[in-house]
Residue, then its C-alpha position, 0 to 999 in steps of 0.5 A: m599194521t598187524k599186531p606182533l604175535n608176542t603181544f596177544k594174551y589169548l588165542t581163541f580156536d576153532v576146534v573141529g577142522t582146525l585142531i581135530d581132523f573131522e574130515g578124516g573122521l567122517t570119511s573113515c567112518l563112512k568108508e568102514i560102513g561102505a566096506e561092510a556093505g561092499v561099497e567103495v566110498d569116495g572121500e571127497q564126494a562124501l564131504a561134498l554131500y555132507r556139506a550140502a546136507r549139513y547146511s540146510d534148514a533142518t540142521d540140528l546141533f553138531p555132531d548129533d546132526l550126523v544121524r540126520v545127515y547120514m540118512v540124507i547122504a547114504p542113498e547117494l553113496g550107496l550105503p544102507v539107509e538105516k538110523a543105526f549107521g547114522e548113530r554110528l557116524r555121530d558116535s565116531a566123533k568120540s574117537w576123531k583124531g587131532f591133526p598130527d601137529s595139534a597137541k604139540a603146538l597147543a602145548e607150546l602155545k599154552k606157555h605164552y597165551r591163555l587158550i580158549a576153544m570156540t566150537n560149534a560142537r556140543r559139549w559132550a563131543f568137545d570133552f572128547f576133543s579136549a582129551e584128544l588134544g591134551h586138555p590145553f584150554h583155559a576156557a571153552f565155549t560150545a554150542d550148548d554154552t552159547g546157544t548159537e553157532k559161528p559165524d553168529p557174532a553173538f558167539f564171539h561176543q560171549v567170548f569178549d565178555f569172558v575175557g573182559g571179566e579177566g581185564a582184557s578185550k578183543d584186542d588181546i585176542l588172536h583168533v585161529a581157525q581154518s574156516q573162512y565161512h565160520d571164523i575168518g570172515v566174521s572175526r574180521q568184521l568184528g575187528m579181531t586179529n585173525c590167523w588162518i590155518q589152511r588145512r586143505h592147502a594141498q587139496k582143492g575146494y572147501g571139503g566139508t566146510i561151507e564155501p564163504a561168499e567171499f574170501t577174507k585175507p587173514d592177518y596171519h596165514f599158516t598151513s599148519m599149527a606147527e607153523l604157527a607155534e614156530a612163528v610164536r617161538i621166533a616172535n618171543e625170541n626177538 
C-alpha cells in the first residue's frame, strides 16, 4: 500500500519544470528575440529543438548550457546566430517565474514537512528560483553541490545521506516532480515513494523534457501543486 501523505517527514522537489515554469521562460525569451528580428517563433517547435540540443554529448551544466543550446537551435528557428543572444537566454533564468500555484502550495506544505530542493540547475540559478518561490526550503541540492545530475542515483544518495544525518531515511521522503525521465523513474528504482505533478496534462508530448524509455506509474499523481497541497490538507484533517 502507498504510504499516507501525512506520514512523511520530508518532501523533496524537482524545481525546474515542477515549481519554476522553465518552458514558459525559455519560449518567452526566444519569442522576444524573434520579435526583434522579425521572426515568429513557435513555442512547441522551440521546445522540441531545445530538448534535442540540450540532451547531447556536448552538454554543460544548466542553465549555463543555454548559450551553447541557443547557437544550435537559432538557425532552425530563423534567429540571429550570435553568442550575445545565447547569453541573454541563459540570463533569462534569473527572471523565470514560478507556476501560479507553486509559492502558495510550498508555504502550506512547509507547515507539515521539511522541504528539500533537488535541482539539476547550478547554485547561482537556484538562488533566483528560491527567491521567486519565497525561500521555502529546509535544504537544497544543486548540480554544483552534487557534482552530478538527475537521474543519476548518486544525486539521490546524497540527499539520503543528508536526511540520515537528521535521523531519518528515504522512507520518510515523498519525492515530488514533473519529469518522468529525471525523477519519477529513478525514484521508483531507488525504492522511494513518489508524486508526479503532470504540468503538461493539457498538452501533448514532453515539451522541453526528455521522453523516458518507459512510463512509470507514480504513487501519487496530481496536475498541479495546488492539488497536492489540498490532498495534504485533507490527509492531516483525517
